[in-house]
TORLUMLO-452549 format. One line per field, with one value per atom (N, C-alpha, C): residue in one letter; chain; residue number from 0; x, y, z. Coordinates in nm, 4 decimals, padded with zeros to 6 digits. Example, Ala and Ser with C-alpha at 12.3 -4.5 7.8 and 13.67 -1.06 7.14 Angstrom:
% residues 2
rest = A / A / A / S / S / S;
kette = A / A / A / A / A / A;
nr = 0 / 0 / 0 / 1 / 1 / 1;
c1 = 01.3190 / 01.2300 / 01.3200 / 01.2850 / 01.3670 / 01.2900;
c2 = -00.5690 / -00.4500 / -00.3300 / -00.2250 / -00.1060 / 00.0030;
c3 = 00.7800 / 00.7800 / 00.7800 / 00.7080 / 00.7140 / 00.7870;
END
This chain:
% residues 113
rest = X / X / X / X / X / X / X / X / X / X / X / X / X / X / X / X / X / X / X / X / X / X / X / X / X / X / X / X / X / X / X / X / X / X / X / X / X / X / X / X / X / X / X / X / X / X / X / X / X / X / X / X / X / X / X / X / X / X / X / X / X / X / X / X / X / X / X / X / X / X / X / X / X / X / X / X / X / X / X / X / X / X / X / X / X / X / X / X / X / X / X / X / X / X / X / X / X / X / X / X / X / X / X / X / X / X / X / X / X / X / X / X / X / X / X / X / X / X / X / X / X / X / X / X / X / X / X / X / X / X / X / X / X / X / X / X / X / X / X / X / X / X / X / X / X / X / X / X / X / X / X / X / X / X / X / X / X / X / X / X / X / X / X / X / X / X / X / X / X / X / X / X / X / X / X / X / X / X / X / X / X / X / X / X / X / X / X / X / X / X / X / X / X / X / X / X / X / X / X / X / X / X / X / X / X / X / X / X / X / X / X / X / X / X / X / X / X / X / X / X / X / X / X / X / X / X / X / X / X / X / X / X / X / X / X / X / X / X / X / X / X / X / X / X / X / X / X / X / X / X / X / X / X / X / X / X / X / X / X / X / X / X / X / X / X / X / X / X / X / X / X / X / X / X / X / X / X / X / X / X / X / X / X / X / X / X / X / X / X / X / X / X / X / X / X / X / X / X / X / X / X / X / X / X / X / X / X / X / X / X / X / X / X / X / X / X / X / X / X / X / X / X / X / X / X / X / X / X / X / X / X / X / X / X / X / X / X / X / X;
kette = A / A / A / A / A / A / A / A / A / A / A / A / A / A / A / A / A / A / A / A / A / A / A / A / A / A / A / A / A / A / A / A / A / A / A / A / A / A / A / A / A / A / A / A / A / A / A / A / A / A / A / A / A / A / A / A / A / A / A / A / A / A / A / A / A / A / A / A / A / A / A / A / A / A / A / A / A / A / A / A / A / A / A / A / A / A / A / A / A / A / A / A / A / A / A / A / A / A / A / A / A / A / A / A / A / A / A / A / A / A / A / A / A / A / A / A / A / A / A / A / A / A / A / A / A / A / A / A / A / A / A / A / A / A / A / A / A / A / A / A / A / A / A / A / A / A / A / A / A / A / A / A / A / A / A / A / A / A / A / A / A / A / A / A / A / A / A / A / A / A / A / A / A / A / A / A / A / A / A / A / A / A / A / A / A / A / A / A / A / A / A / A / A / A / A / A / A / A / A / A / A / A / A / A / A / A / A / A / A / A / A / A / A / A / A / A / A / A / A / A / A / A / A / A / A / A / A / A / A / A / A / A / A / A / A / A / A / A / A / A / A / A / A / A / A / A / A / A / A / A / A / A / A / A / A / A / A / A / A / A / A / A / A / A / A / A / A / A / A / A / A / A / A / A / A / A / A / A / A / A / A / A / A / A / A / A / A / A / A / A / A / A / A / A / A / A / A / A / A / A / A / A / A / A / A / A / A / A / A / A / A / A / A / A / A / A / A / A / A / A / A / A / A / A / A / A / A / A / A / A / A / A / A / A / A / A / A / A / A;
nr = 0 / 0 / 0 / 1 / 1 / 1 / 2 / 2 / 2 / 3 / 3 / 3 / 4 / 4 / 4 / 5 / 5 / 5 / 6 / 6 / 6 / 7 / 7 / 7 / 8 / 8 / 8 / 9 / 9 / 9 / 10 / 10 / 10 / 11 / 11 / 11 / 12 / 12 / 12 / 13 / 13 / 13 / 14 / 14 / 14 / 15 / 15 / 15 / 16 / 16 / 16 / 17 / 17 / 17 / 18 / 18 / 18 / 19 / 19 / 19 / 20 / 20 / 20 / 21 / 21 / 21 / 22 / 22 / 22 / 23 / 23 / 23 / 24 / 24 / 24 / 25 / 25 / 25 / 26 / 26 / 26 / 27 / 27 / 27 / 28 / 28 / 28 / 29 / 29 / 29 / 30 / 30 / 30 / 31 / 31 / 31 / 32 / 32 / 32 / 33 / 33 / 33 / 34 / 34 / 34 / 35 / 35 / 35 / 36 / 36 / 36 / 37 / 37 / 37 / 38 / 38 / 38 / 39 / 39 / 39 / 40 / 40 / 40 / 41 / 41 / 41 / 42 / 42 / 42 / 43 / 43 / 43 / 44 / 44 / 44 / 45 / 45 / 45 / 46 / 46 / 46 / 47 / 47 / 47 / 48 / 48 / 48 / 49 / 49 / 49 / 50 / 50 / 50 / 51 / 51 / 51 / 52 / 52 / 52 / 53 / 53 / 53 / 54 / 54 / 54 / 55 / 55 / 55 / 56 / 56 / 56 / 57 / 57 / 57 / 58 / 58 / 58 / 59 / 59 / 59 / 60 / 60 / 60 / 61 / 61 / 61 / 62 / 62 / 62 / 63 / 63 / 63 / 64 / 64 / 64 / 65 / 65 / 65 / 66 / 66 / 66 / 67 / 67 / 67 / 68 / 68 / 68 / 69 / 69 / 69 / 70 / 70 / 70 / 71 / 71 / 71 / 72 / 72 / 72 / 73 / 73 / 73 / 74 / 74 / 74 / 75 / 75 / 75 / 76 / 76 / 76 / 77 / 77 / 77 / 78 / 78 / 78 / 79 / 79 / 79 / 80 / 80 / 80 / 81 / 81 / 81 / 82 / 82 / 82 / 83 / 83 / 83 / 84 / 84 / 84 / 85 / 85 / 85 / 86 / 86 / 86 / 87 / 87 / 87 / 88 / 88 / 88 / 89 / 89 / 89 / 90 / 90 / 90 / 91 / 91 / 91 / 92 / 92 / 92 / 93 / 93 / 93 / 94 / 94 / 94 / 95 / 95 / 95 / 96 / 96 / 96 / 97 / 97 / 97 / 98 / 98 / 98 / 99 / 99 / 99 / 100 / 100 / 100 / 101 / 101 / 101 / 102 / 102 / 102 / 103 / 103 / 103 / 104 / 104 / 104 / 105 / 105 / 105 / 106 / 106 / 106 / 107 / 107 / 107 / 108 / 108 / 108 / 109 / 109 / 109 / 110 / 110 / 110 / 111 / 111 / 111 / 112 / 112 / 112;
c1 = -01.5251 / -01.5357 / -01.3714 / -01.3714 / -01.2929 / -01.2235 / -01.1555 / -01.1407 / -01.0232 / -00.9851 / -00.8840 / -00.8648 / -00.6924 / -00.6452 / -00.5410 / -00.4622 / -00.4007 / -00.2352 / -00.1286 / 00.0346 / 00.1269 / 00.2002 / 00.3158 / 00.3095 / 00.4769 / 00.5081 / 00.6550 / 00.6612 / 00.8289 / 00.7444 / 00.6128 / 00.6243 / 00.4896 / 00.5003 / 00.3349 / 00.5021 / 00.5562 / 00.7382 / 00.7279 / 00.7651 / 00.8582 / 00.7337 / 00.5437 / 00.4826 / 00.4836 / 00.4647 / 00.5334 / 00.5939 / 00.7154 / 00.8568 / 00.7856 / 00.7294 / 00.6745 / 00.7860 / 00.9237 / 00.9350 / 00.8380 / 00.7842 / 00.6722 / 00.4736 / 00.5373 / 00.4734 / 00.2677 / 00.3495 / 00.2532 / 00.2140 / 00.1116 / 00.0703 / 00.0260 / 00.0597 / -00.0130 / -00.1255 / -00.1540 / -00.3098 / -00.3860 / -00.4391 / -00.5364 / -00.6407 / -00.6931 / -00.7734 / -00.9321 / -00.9832 / -01.0965 / -01.1900 / -01.3046 / -01.3796 / -01.3996 / -01.2289 / -01.2978 / -01.1797 / -01.1132 / -01.0562 / -01.1432 / -01.2128 / -01.2931 / -01.3392 / -01.3337 / -01.4743 / -01.4343 / -01.1957 / -01.1714 / -01.1822 / -01.1746 / -01.1739 / -01.0688 / -01.0701 / -00.8990 / -00.9314 / -00.8392 / -00.9828 / -01.0025 / -01.0186 / -01.0733 / -00.9717 / -00.9502 / -00.9660 / -00.9237 / -00.6898 / -00.7084 / -00.6026 / -00.7309 / -00.6475 / -00.5636 / -00.4004 / -00.3940 / -00.3203 / -00.3335 / -00.2798 / -00.2157 / -00.1148 / 00.0522 / -00.0582 / -00.0380 / -00.0808 / -00.0186 / 00.1267 / 00.1805 / 00.1471 / 00.1592 / 00.1991 / -00.0055 / -00.0300 / -00.1961 / -00.1603 / -00.0684 / -00.0849 / -00.2161 / -00.2101 / -00.2847 / -00.2170 / -00.2355 / -00.1808 / -00.3240 / -00.3635 / -00.3952 / -00.3813 / -00.4120 / -00.3425 / -00.5071 / -00.4283 / -00.5286 / -00.4461 / -00.6016 / -00.5676 / -00.4786 / -00.4170 / -00.3715 / -00.4404 / -00.3990 / -00.3878 / -00.3915 / -00.5093 / -00.5606 / -00.4584 / -00.3913 / -00.3275 / -00.3781 / -00.3999 / -00.4340 / -00.3556 / -00.3213 / -00.2413 / -00.3264 / -00.2250 / -00.2928 / -00.2029 / -00.0849 / 00.0437 / 00.0412 / 00.1678 / 00.3003 / 00.3595 / 00.4125 / 00.5252 / 00.5220 / 00.4180 / 00.3037 / 00.3980 / 00.3024 / 00.3384 / 00.5018 / 00.5140 / 00.6865 / 00.8269 / 00.7571 / 00.8143 / 00.7748 / 00.6523 / 00.6186 / 00.6483 / 00.7501 / 00.7021 / 00.8494 / 00.9350 / 01.0017 / 01.0742 / 01.1209 / 01.1012 / 01.1391 / 01.1911 / 01.2144 / 01.0212 / 00.9721 / 00.8485 / 00.7055 / 00.7645 / 00.7039 / 00.8018 / 00.8610 / 00.8912 / 01.0625 / 01.0898 / 01.2661 / 01.3574 / 01.3948 / 01.5199 / 01.6470 / 01.6999 / 01.8251 / 01.8779 / 01.9613 / 01.9867 / 01.9363 / 01.7974 / 01.7088 / 01.6707 / 01.6701 / 01.6710 / 01.4590 / 01.4082 / 01.2430 / 01.2366 / 01.1265 / 01.0757 / 00.9693 / 00.9222 / 00.7001 / 00.6460 / 00.7676 / 00.7218 / 00.7322 / 00.7949 / 00.7460 / 00.6323 / 00.5859 / 00.3905 / 00.3207 / 00.4006 / 00.3005 / 00.2652 / 00.3391 / 00.2567 / 00.1570 / 00.1629 / 00.0547 / -00.0792 / -00.0575 / -00.1556 / -00.0959 / -00.1673 / -00.1098 / -00.0891 / -00.0604 / -00.0826 / -00.1714 / -00.2951 / -00.4242 / -00.5565 / -00.4815 / -00.5898 / -00.5499 / -00.4376 / -00.4037 / -00.4287 / -00.4163 / -00.4833 / -00.6562 / -00.6943 / -00.8423 / -00.9349 / -00.8322 / -00.9040 / -00.7735 / -00.6300 / -00.5553 / -00.5161 / -00.4277 / -00.3613 / -00.3503 / -00.3377 / -00.3643 / -00.2304 / -00.2364 / -00.0471 / -00.1683 / -00.1851 / -00.2605 / -00.1491 / -00.1337 / -00.0648 / -00.1261 / -00.0668 / -00.0853 / 00.0185 / -00.0864 / 00.0038 / -00.0849 / 00.0292 / 00.0285 / -00.0679 / -00.1403 / -00.2709 / -00.1241 / -00.1682 / -00.0901 / -00.1790 / -00.3167 / -00.4216 / -00.4771;
c2 = 01.0252 / 00.9014 / 00.9042 / 00.8567 / 00.8519 / 00.6775 / 00.6173 / 00.5041 / 00.4479 / 00.3652 / 00.3700 / 00.2585 / 00.2186 / 00.0745 / 00.1374 / 00.0632 / 00.0311 / -00.0087 / -00.0046 / 00.0162 / -00.0600 / -00.1477 / -00.1547 / -00.0311 / -00.0062 / 00.1491 / 00.1335 / 00.1023 / 00.0235 / 00.1294 / 00.0413 / 00.1776 / 00.2476 / 00.2484 / 00.3611 / 00.5220 / 00.5158 / 00.6042 / 00.5923 / 00.4795 / 00.5748 / 00.6449 / 00.6345 / 00.6950 / 00.8173 / 00.8437 / 00.9655 / 01.0919 / 00.9700 / 01.0691 / 01.0974 / 01.0296 / 01.0720 / 00.9614 / 00.8533 / 00.7430 / 00.6856 / 00.6300 / 00.5007 / 00.5388 / 00.5923 / 00.6483 / 00.5377 / 00.3676 / 00.3098 / 00.1339 / 00.2323 / 00.1173 / -00.0777 / -00.1775 / -00.2291 / -00.3752 / -00.3872 / -00.4863 / -00.5572 / -00.6759 / -00.7189 / -00.7092 / -00.6591 / -00.6344 / -00.7014 / -00.7344 / -00.7364 / -00.7432 / -00.7440 / -00.6693 / -00.5472 / -00.5194 / -00.3908 / -00.2882 / -00.3645 / -00.2195 / -00.2188 / -00.3060 / -00.2569 / -00.1502 / -00.0887 / 00.0190 / 00.1444 / 00.1545 / 00.2355 / 00.3018 / 00.4709 / 00.5525 / 00.7159 / 00.7458 / 00.8179 / 00.8629 / 00.9878 / 01.1508 / 01.0607 / 00.9395 / 00.9045 / 00.9053 / 00.9309 / 00.9779 / 00.8468 / 00.7724 / 00.6878 / 00.7813 / 00.6694 / 00.7486 / 00.5645 / 00.6065 / 00.4884 / 00.4851 / 00.4498 / 00.4199 / 00.3646 / 00.3860 / 00.2997 / 00.1983 / 00.0862 / -00.0303 / -00.0136 / 00.0215 / 00.0935 / 00.2192 / 00.3202 / 00.4476 / 00.5267 / 00.4695 / 00.4793 / 00.5944 / 00.6464 / 00.8053 / 00.7855 / 00.8361 / 00.8814 / 01.0145 / 00.8857 / 01.0094 / 00.9493 / 01.1055 / 01.1198 / 01.1318 / 01.0881 / 01.0512 / 01.0291 / 01.1155 / 01.1026 / 01.0428 / 00.8903 / 00.8471 / 00.9149 / 00.9145 / 01.0136 / 00.8596 / 00.7398 / 00.6531 / 00.4712 / 00.4338 / 00.2926 / 00.1836 / 00.0741 / -00.0110 / -00.1155 / -00.2155 / -00.3422 / -00.4487 / -00.5533 / -00.6899 / -00.8278 / -00.9033 / -01.0095 / -01.0995 / -01.0301 / -01.0924 / -00.9399 / -00.9711 / -00.9341 / -00.8757 / -00.9920 / -01.0113 / -00.9595 / -00.9675 / -00.8293 / -00.6614 / -00.7319 / -00.5812 / -00.4377 / -00.6190 / -00.5503 / -00.4707 / -00.5390 / -00.5708 / -00.3891 / -00.3497 / -00.2617 / -00.1292 / -00.1318 / -00.0030 / -00.0094 / 00.1146 / 00.1177 / 00.0977 / -00.0068 / -00.0754 / 00.0044 / 00.1574 / 00.2361 / 00.2923 / 00.3038 / 00.4382 / 00.3124 / 00.1319 / 00.0462 / -00.0036 / 00.1088 / 00.0769 / 00.0211 / -00.0165 / -00.0668 / 00.0926 / 00.0087 / 00.1534 / 00.1398 / 00.1222 / 00.1431 / 00.0449 / -00.0052 / -00.1348 / -00.2504 / -00.2621 / -00.3563 / -00.4202 / -00.5706 / -00.6243 / -00.6499 / -00.5762 / -00.6073 / -00.7123 / -00.7550 / -00.9450 / -00.9271 / -00.9368 / -01.0058 / -01.1456 / -01.1284 / -01.2387 / -01.2380 / -01.1060 / -01.0479 / -01.0004 / -01.0068 / -00.9562 / -01.0960 / -01.2345 / -01.3558 / -01.3877 / -01.2634 / -01.2834 / -01.2698 / -01.1737 / -01.0624 / -01.1467 / -01.1459 / -01.2390 / -01.3545 / -01.4465 / -01.5690 / -01.5795 / -01.6516 / -01.6765 / -01.7274 / -01.8300 / -01.8678 / -01.7608 / -01.6400 / -01.4898 / -01.3915 / -01.3813 / -01.2889 / -01.3449 / -01.4183 / -01.5401 / -01.5238 / -01.5088 / -01.4870 / -01.3833 / -01.3026 / -01.1055 / -01.0369 / -01.0505 / -00.9347 / -00.9189 / -00.7909 / -00.6891 / -00.6006 / -00.5238 / -00.3036 / -00.2759 / -00.1743 / -00.0877 / 00.0529 / 00.0912 / 00.2454 / 00.3567 / 00.4029 / 00.5383 / 00.6403 / 00.6878 / 00.8074 / 00.8759 / 01.0397 / 01.1304 / 01.2306 / 01.2050 / 01.3255 / 01.4109 / 01.3784 / 01.5011 / 01.5884 / 01.7807 / 01.8402 / 01.9408 / 01.9075 / 01.9935 / 01.9708;
c3 = -00.0181 / 00.0746 / 00.1756 / 00.3339 / 00.4098 / 00.3901 / 00.4385 / 00.4390 / 00.5673 / 00.6580 / 00.7590 / 00.7586 / 00.7260 / 00.7565 / 00.8391 / 00.8483 / 00.9812 / 00.9007 / 00.9951 / 00.9357 / 01.0587 / 01.0169 / 01.1028 / 01.1126 / 01.2550 / 01.2227 / 01.1157 / 01.0553 / 00.9603 / 00.8323 / 00.7852 / 00.6643 / 00.6561 / 00.7978 / 00.8565 / 00.9088 / 00.8622 / 00.9302 / 00.7405 / 00.6731 / 00.5456 / 00.4233 / 00.4890 / 00.4172 / 00.5003 / 00.5913 / 00.6979 / 00.6253 / 00.6063 / 00.5216 / 00.4070 / 00.2952 / 00.1540 / 00.0770 / 00.1713 / 00.0890 / -00.0149 / 00.1163 / 00.0125 / 00.0394 / -00.1083 / -00.1658 / -00.2394 / -00.2454 / -00.3602 / -00.1745 / -00.0961 / -00.0023 / -00.1231 / -00.0729 / -00.1641 / -00.1093 / -00.1303 / -00.0907 / -00.1678 / -00.0837 / -00.1543 / -00.2397 / -00.3465 / -00.4162 / -00.3783 / -00.3353 / -00.1586 / -00.2184 / -00.1229 / -00.1940 / -00.0835 / 00.0174 / 00.0746 / 00.0394 / -00.0712 / -00.0820 / -00.2948 / -00.3171 / -00.4715 / -00.4825 / -00.3427 / -00.3256 / -00.3555 / -00.3346 / -00.3707 / -00.4611 / -00.4581 / -00.5604 / -00.6024 / -00.6639 / -00.6620 / -00.6323 / -00.5267 / -00.4819 / -00.2977 / -00.3108 / -00.1969 / -00.0715 / 00.0523 / 00.1668 / 00.2419 / 00.2530 / 00.3158 / 00.4378 / 00.5139 / 00.6979 / 00.7384 / 00.7227 / 00.7763 / 00.9412 / 00.9883 / 01.1649 / 01.1484 / 01.2967 / 01.2900 / 01.4349 / 01.4353 / 01.5539 / 01.6145 / 01.6706 / 01.8048 / 01.8179 / 01.7879 / 01.7889 / 01.8060 / 01.7121 / 01.7203 / 01.6162 / 01.6436 / 01.5063 / 01.3892 / 01.3853 / 01.2264 / 01.0946 / 01.0358 / 00.8650 / 00.7420 / 00.6716 / 00.5927 / 00.4690 / 00.3592 / 00.2080 / 00.1508 / 00.0151 / -00.0544 / -00.2056 / -00.2487 / -00.3319 / -00.4207 / -00.5164 / -00.6092 / -00.7424 / -00.7550 / -00.9129 / -00.8037 / -00.9064 / -00.8207 / -00.9792 / -00.9748 / -01.0303 / -00.9862 / -01.0844 / -01.0533 / -01.1350 / -01.0636 / -01.0836 / -01.0509 / -01.1109 / -01.0536 / -01.0082 / -01.0156 / -00.8385 / -00.7781 / -00.6471 / -00.6568 / -00.7172 / -00.7571 / -00.8696 / -01.0451 / -01.0390 / -01.1652 / -01.0659 / -00.9970 / -00.8610 / -00.9139 / -00.8404 / -00.7738 / -00.9419 / -01.0294 / -01.1994 / -01.2056 / -01.1326 / -01.2189 / -01.1784 / -00.9951 / -00.9670 / -00.9444 / -00.8575 / -00.8416 / -00.7144 / -00.6474 / -00.5267 / -00.3561 / -00.3646 / -00.2905 / -00.2535 / -00.3646 / -00.3383 / -00.3075 / -00.3614 / -00.2675 / -00.0679 / -00.0679 / 00.0457 / 00.1577 / 00.0158 / 00.0232 / 00.0683 / 00.0833 / 00.1333 / 00.0354 / -00.0031 / -00.1523 / -00.1302 / -00.0375 / -00.0664 / 00.0097 / 00.0293 / 00.0198 / -00.1227 / -00.0688 / -00.2364 / -00.2420 / -00.3057 / -00.2863 / -00.3766 / -00.2519 / -00.2868 / -00.3228 / -00.4077 / -00.3773 / -00.2468 / -00.1761 / -00.1521 / 00.0128 / -00.0098 / 00.1292 / 00.1298 / 00.0625 / 00.0959 / 00.1090 / 00.0410 / 00.0437 / 00.2793 / 00.3600 / 00.4966 / 00.5656 / 00.4218 / 00.4344 / 00.3737 / 00.2809 / 00.1726 / 00.0854 / 00.1068 / 00.0602 / -00.0885 / -00.1940 / -00.3283 / -00.3848 / -00.3097 / -00.3832 / -00.3183 / -00.1481 / -00.1827 / -00.3215 / -00.3292 / -00.4393 / -00.6059 / -00.6176 / -00.8062 / -00.7509 / -00.6144 / -00.6955 / -00.6110 / -00.5945 / -00.5957 / -00.7277 / -00.6890 / -00.7371 / -00.6142 / -00.6788 / -00.6586 / -00.6545 / -00.5260 / -00.5833 / -00.5022 / -00.5774 / -00.5579 / -00.5726 / -00.4634 / -00.4339 / -00.4141 / -00.4995 / -00.5000 / -00.4456 / -00.3100 / -00.2835 / -00.2387 / -00.1475 / -00.1842 / -00.0338 / 00.0664 / 00.2369 / 00.2003 / 00.2412 / 00.3205 / 00.3932 / 00.3345 / 00.4497 / 00.5258 / 00.5226 / 00.6044 / 00.7793;
END
């Protein structure tokens, strides 16, 4: 299956460059259908550029706090000198939504086709 997701420019560019390999999302109804080997087509919200990726693995967590403890910050999209803070994700997904649905670390790789 192929799914479409939109991203801000910075995470889009980090995925494009191969640095960011984990896309973080709420495990809501829209994301529960995702499976390994599915395609995610990311669209840059600003340039509208498209980037196609394949799901390698889906990691389930109860919160972004838990997810951040599991992964290296760089694969989440943080630069070496940045402090990885799970509160950064609360801008998109409040704590009550995290508690209700749980969260996903979607491990992806760029398609080269």
